[in-house]
C-alpha positions in Angstrom: 32.8 -60.4 31.1 31.4 -58.1 33.8 33.5 -55.3 32.3 32.1 -56.0 28.9 28.5 -55.8 30.1 29.2 -52.4 31.8 30.8 -51.0 28.6 28.0 -52.3 26.5 25.4 -50.8 28.9 27.2 -47.5 28.8 27.3 -47.5 25.0 23.6 -48.3 24.7 22.8 -45.6 27.3 24.8 -43.0 25.5 23.3 -44.0 22.2 19.8 -43.6 23.6 20.7 -40.2 25.1 22.1 -39.0 21.9 19.0 -40.0 20.1 16.7 -38.2 22.6 18.8 -35.0 22.6 19.2 -34.8 18.8 17.8 -31.6 17.4 14.8 -32.0 15.1 15.5 -31.6 11.5 15.0 -28.0 10.3 12.3 -27.4 7.7 13.1 -25.2 4.8 11.4 -21.8 4.8 8.5 -21.3 2.5 8.9 -19.0 -0.5 6.9 -16.2 1.2 9.0 -16.5 4.4 12.2 -16.4 2.3 11.0 -13.4 0.3 10.0 -11.5 3.6 13.5 -12.3 5.0 15.0 -10.9 1.8 12.9 -7.8 2.0 10.9 -8.6 -1.2 7.5 -9.0 0.4 5.9 -7.1 3.3 3.3 -8.1 5.7 2.2 -4.4 5.8 -0.4 -3.4 3.3 -3.6 -1.4 2.9 -6.2 -0.9 0.2 -9.1 1.2 -0.9 -12.2 0.3 -3.0 -13.1 3.3 -5.2 -16.8 4.2 -5.8 -18.3 6.7 -8.2 -19.0 10.3 -7.0 -20.3 13.6 -8.4 -22.9 11.9 -10.7 -20.4 9.6 -12.4 -22.1 6.3 -12.0 -19.7 4.0 -13.8 -16.3 4.6 -12.2 -15.0 1.8 -10.0 -11.5 1.0 -9.0 -9.1 -0.4 -6.5 -5.9 1.0 -4.8 -3.4 -1.1 -3.0 -0.5 0.1 -0.8 2.4 -2.2 -0.1 5.6 -1.7 1.9 8.6 -2.4 -0.2 12.3 -2.0 0.5 12.3 1.4 -1.2 9.1 2.8 0.3 5.3 2.3 0.2 4.1 1.5 -3.4 0.6 2.5 -4.6 -1.0 0.6 -7.4 -4.2 2.2 -8.6 -6.5 0.8 -11.2 -9.8 2.2 -12.4 -12.5 1.1 -14.8 -15.5 2.9 -16.3 -13.9 6.3 -16.1 -14.0 9.0 -18.8 -11.0 8.9 -21.2 -8.3 11.4 -20.6 -6.1 12.7 -17.8 -7.5 12.8 -14.2 -5.9 14.2 -11.1 -5.4 11.6 -8.5 -4.8 12.5 -4.8 -4.8 11.1 -1.3 -7.1 13.3 0.7 -6.8 14.0 4.5 -10.0 12.3 5.7 -11.2 8.7 5.2 -14.8 9.7 4.5 -16.3 9.2 1.1 -20.0 9.4 2.3 -20.8 12.7 0.6 -22.2 12.3 -3.0 -19.4 14.6 -4.2 -16.7 13.2 -1.8 -16.4 16.6 -0.1 -16.2 14.9 3.3 -12.7 13.6 2.3 -11.3 17.1 3.0 -8.4 18.6 1.2 -5.2 17.0 -0.1 -3.2 15.1 2.6 -0.4 17.6 3.4 1.0 17.0 6.9 4.3 18.9 6.1 2.5 22.1 4.8 4.1 21.9 1.3 2.8 23.6 -1.9 0.8 21.5 -4.3 2.9 19.9 -7.0 4.1 16.7 -8.8 4.1 13.3 -7.1 7.0 11.9 -5.0 9.9 12.4 -4.8 9.1 16.2 -5.1 8.6 18.3 -1.9 4.8 18.6 -2.5 1.7 17.4 -0.7 2.1 13.8 0.5 -1.2 13.2 -1.3 -0.1 14.5 -4.7 -0.2 11.5 -7.1 -0.1 13.3 -10.4 -2.4 12.3 -13.3 -4.0 9.0 -14.0 -4.3 8.4 -17.8 -7.6 6.7 -18.8 -7.8 5.1 -22.2 -10.7 5.0 -24.6 -11.8 1.7 -22.9 -12.3 3.5 -19.6 -9.4 1.9 -17.8 -6.4 3.5 -16.2 -3.5 2.4 -14.1 -1.0 4.4 -12.0 1.9 3.4 -9.8 3.6 5.7 -7.3 6.2 4.9 -4.6 7.1 7.1 -1.7 9.7 6.8 1.0 7.7 9.3 3.1 4.5 7.2 3.3 3.9 4.9 6.3 1.4 2.1 6.8 -0.4 1.7 10.1 2.1 3.3 12.4 -0.2 6.1 13.5 2.2 8.9 12.5 1.3 12.0 10.5 2.7 10.2 7.4 0.4 7.1 7.9 -1.8 6.5 4.9 -4.4 4.4 6.8 -7.6 6.3 7.4 -7.1 8.7 4.4 -9.0 8.6 1.1 -7.9 8.1 -2.5 -9.8 10.5 -4.8 -10.0 10.7 -8.6 -10.9 14.0 -10.2 -12.8 14.8 -13.3 -10.0 16.7 -15.0 -6.2 16.8 -15.2 -4.1 18.1 -12.4 -1.9 21.1 -13.5 0.6 20.1 -10.9 1.1 23.7 -9.9 -2.1 25.5 -8.7 -2.5 25.6 -4.9 -4.1 24.0 -3.1 -5.5 21.4 -5.4 -4.2 21.5 -9.0 -7.4 22.8 -10.6 -8.4 19.2 -11.4 -12.2 19.5 -11.1 -14.9 17.6 -9.4 -14.3 14.4 -7.4 -15.6 11.5 -9.5 -14.2 8.6 -7.5 -13.4 8.0 -3.8 -12.2 5.2 -1.6 -11.2 5.0 2.0 -7.7 3.5 2.7 -8.0 0.6 5.2 
């Protein structure tokens, strides 16, 4: 009987230890965590709120930049803009304080390329092509570039630059700015 009590005590002791040392049940990752792990969503993003410039008092818009598995994606949307084609660029300085957005400097061009079409061509990193605005005053543009970076402090980093909308179409050829007219909208990328 003494042996039985020892065996029973050992069994209960081992059962208690097993319970204390058992790992906690793992919780399933959230959809966002799973998407991040799969490379579908990024924690890196930036945006710019566009305001009217050069006497155009109705233009407003928003640009978002998001890291994707194939590069940084820009989504640009404007409202209250004149109908037609408008050159869209990223300018070198994040300063839209001037009434004509001249403080934003020239096109962002850290590699010293000639002006041209948007990525993937070897043109200015800030060349976005043309934004088409409909009769209702709205326009939408999406551009993705492998060369753009978000918040890493490199020469290719978008943060601290400005998104600029011009009054006319970009001819995608003329250096240095595509002959696209006055700057009618500007927003700092943050």
